[in-house]
C-alpha positions in Angstrom: -15.8 17.6 0.3 -13.6 16.1 -2.5 -13.3 12.4 -3.2 -10.1 10.7 -1.8 -9.2 9.4 -5.3 -7.2 6.4 -4.2 -4.4 5.6 -6.6 -4.8 1.8 -7.0 -7.3 -1.1 -6.9 -7.7 -2.5 -3.4 -7.7 -6.1 -4.8 -5.0 -6.3 -7.5 -3.1 -3.0 -7.0 -3.7 -1.9 -10.6 -2.8 1.8 -10.9 -5.9 4.0 -11.1 -4.8 7.7 -11.5 -7.3 10.5 -10.9 -7.9 10.9 -14.6 -8.6 7.2 -15.1 -12.1 6.2 -16.3 -11.5 2.6 -15.2 -12.0 3.0 -11.5 -15.1 1.9 -9.6 -16.0 3.1 -6.1 -18.7 2.5 -3.5 -20.2 5.2 -1.2 -17.3 4.7 1.3 -14.8 5.3 -1.6 -13.5 1.7 -1.6 -11.8 1.6 -5.0 -11.5 -1.2 -7.6 -10.5 -1.6 -11.2 -13.1 -2.7 -13.7 -11.9 -6.3 -13.8 -12.1 -6.7 -10.0 -15.4 -4.9 -9.9 -16.7 -7.4 -12.5 -15.3 -10.3 -10.4 -17.3 -9.2 -7.3 -20.4 -8.6 -9.5 -20.5 -4.8 -8.8 -20.9 -5.2 -5.1 -18.2 -3.9 -2.7 -16.6 -6.8 -0.8 -15.8 -4.5 2.1 -19.2 -2.9 2.8 -21.7 -4.5 0.5 -22.4 -1.3 -1.4 -22.9 -0.9 -5.1 -19.8 -0.2 -7.2 -20.2 2.7 -9.6 -17.8 4.5 -12.0 -15.6 7.0 -10.2 -15.7 10.5 -11.6 -12.4 11.6 -13.2 -10.3 14.5 -12.0 -8.1 16.5 -14.3 -4.8 17.8 -12.8 -4.7 21.5 -12.4 -2.0 23.3 -14.4 
């Protein structure tokens, strides 16, 4: 099952394309930019889970 790869930060709507290394996610795939992740101290404000770097996805040719 593939990750949903949400396109923007849930707090500030910063664009986070699939190839971005700046996205953080929790186990429920809540998605945040690095700045917002830092502001919530690495804890998802939705579920209380740990925010970790989201893997990148390179677009297929």
